[in-house]
N, C-alpha and C positions, 0 to 999 in steps of 0.2 A: 363456542367463541368465534365470532366472525368480525373481520375488519378488512379495510382496504388501505393501501399505502403505495408509495413509490420506493424503489430500491435498486441497488446495484448488485448484480450477481457476483459473489466472491468465491464460491466453490460449488462443485457438483460432483456427484458420484452415482454410478449406476446402482439402482435399488433392486430391480428385477428385470425381466426381459423388456418390459414396456415402460418402466418408470425410473425416475432419478430422485435422489435426495439432494436438495439444493439449499444453499445458504445465501441470504441476501443481507445487505446492510441497508436498512430502511430509514426514512426520514423521522418517523414518529416512534419507532420501537427498537432501533438499533439492529443488532445482529439477530436474525431469525432463521431457523431451519424448518424444512418441511418437505413433503413428497409432492412431486409433480407427476401425476398419472398421465401416461402417454408421452412422457418427456423424451422418449427415444424415437418418436415418430419424426419423419422428415420435416414436417411443418413446424413442430415445436422446437426440435433440437437446433434448428437454424437460429432461433432466438437465443438459445442458451449458450452464448459465448461469454466467457468470464469477462466481466467489465461492462456488459450491456446494462442499460437502464430499463427497468420494466415496471409496469403497473401490476400490483399484486392484490389478489383477493385471497384471503386466508380463512380457512374453516377448520375447526377442531371441536370434537365433542366435549372435551374438558382440557384444562390446563396441563394435566399430567400425561396426555397422549400426544403423539406426533400428529400435527395437522397436515393439511394439504393445501397447495397453491393452485390457483388458476391465474394465468399470466397473460399480459398483453405487452408487446414491445412499445416502449416510449422513445428510445434512442439506441440505434445500433452503433455503439461507440467503438467497439473493438474491430469489427471488420474493415474499418478504414486503414488498419495497419497490418493486414494480413501479408503484405509484401515487404514489411519492414521488421526483420527479426529482432533488432535491438529494441524497438518500441513495443513490439508484441511481448517480449520477455519482460520488459519494464512493467507492462500492465499486469502480467502474471505475478511479478514480485510485489507490486503495490497491493493487489487484491489479497494476496496470501498474507501479507503483514497485517492487514485489517482483520483477516480471519483469525490469526493466531493471537493477536494482541488485545482484541476486544472481548468483553464479556457478553454472554447471551442476554438478550432482551433488556439491554440498558441503552436507552436513547442517548445520542450525543450528536447534536446538530452541527457542531463544529467539525466533526469527522465526516459527516454527510457532505458538508460544504467542501471539505478537502477532496472528497471523491469527485464532486462536480468540477472543482478547479483542476484536478489531475489531468483531465482530458484537454483542457485549455493549455496546460503546460506542454503537452506533447506537440503542440503546433509551434512552439517557440524555437528559434534558432539554437539557443543555448539550453535546450530542454533537459539535458542530463544535469547540469548545474541546478536548474530549478527543481528537479526531482530530489536532489540532495536536501534542499531546503524543505521540500514537501515531507520527506522522512523526518526531519527535525521537528517540523510542526506537528506531525502525527504523534511523535513521542511526547512532545510538550503537552498536547491535549489529553494524553493518557496519564499525565502526572510525572513524566520523566524528562524534565527540561535540562538539556546539556549545559546551557549558559556559558557558551564558549568564550564570550567576550570577557567574562570574569575570571577565566582560568589561564589566559595567555599572557605572555610577556613580550613586549615589542622590542626588537633588536634591529640594528642596522648592520648588515653583512655585505661587504663589497658594494657599498653605496645603495643597497636595496633593502627594503623593509622585509623583515622576517618575523613571524610570530611562532612562539614555541610554548608548550605546556610541560611543566615538570611533574613527574609522578615519583613515587618512591622507587620505581624500577628504572625508568628511562626518561629521556627528554624527547618529546614528540614535536615535530614540525607541523604546524597547522597551516593549511593552505590559506593564502591571503584572502581569497574570495569569501571564506566563511566569516571573516571579520569585516572586510570592506565589501559590502554587498552591491556596490556600484560597479564592481569589476565583472566583466563578462569573460567566461573561461571556455575554451574549446579544446584545450590540450588534454588528451586522454590521461596522461600520467598524473596531471594535477587533479583531475576529476576522480581518478581511482584512489588517490590519497584521501580525498574528501569522503568517498564512499567507505573506505577502510576505517577512517576515524569514527564515522557514525556507526559502522558495524561493530567496532570494538566496544563502543559505549552501549549499544544494544545488547551485545552478548554479556557484558559485565554487569549491567544494571537491571536488565529485564529478563533475558533468557536463562542465564545460570541460576539466579535466585528462585525462578519459577520452574526449574527443571525442564526447560524447553530446548529443543534442538535448534541448531542454526537453520534458518529458512533456506531450503534448497533452491527455491525459485529466485531468491535474491543472489545466491551464489552463481546461478546460471546467468542471470542478467549481467552481473559484473564480468563474467567470462566473455560475453559478447562484445565488451568494450576493449578487450585486450588485443 
């Protein structure tokens, strides 16, 4: 089986002294894993930064055996942020979410477009806020739509608009920017509340029912904002 495609590198692990096992999310085939021979060489490993976009040639003797990749760099997306720990950890978080939440060999062009848009988001002034919406879009494309607008109640508290969602356990305050998307937010405490709300939904709706652990990369990213 042979094919060519473009894809974003979402994970890599050393296979032996000279090779790595890599996972890509591709345009036509979704998440695909395979071996990159010589992947530890200086020339190739410089390309193998999580988040980079590559052209992939895939070869396998049959569908039941792990194939191997030959790669060429299309866009070095991640090295632009080597001096920005917050954005670098955000890249790691986003790619890891794609890896753990998507199924093998199931194409999803909406998610591929999300990956393309992700690196545009990082150039925005309010990039953390946009990343929160990015996570919500990812969950929606995977069939887990939070539908926040349908869950909240609008209140006026001290002459200010406040949104809250009631559950059987507690009342949760929902940051206004998740409802009124015209608001730009830069306050870390407000952004952290938004990330926590999405994280709670992710854990309750996706991770626990599928016996998945909390994504460590996401936890680390959130810690960089505190």
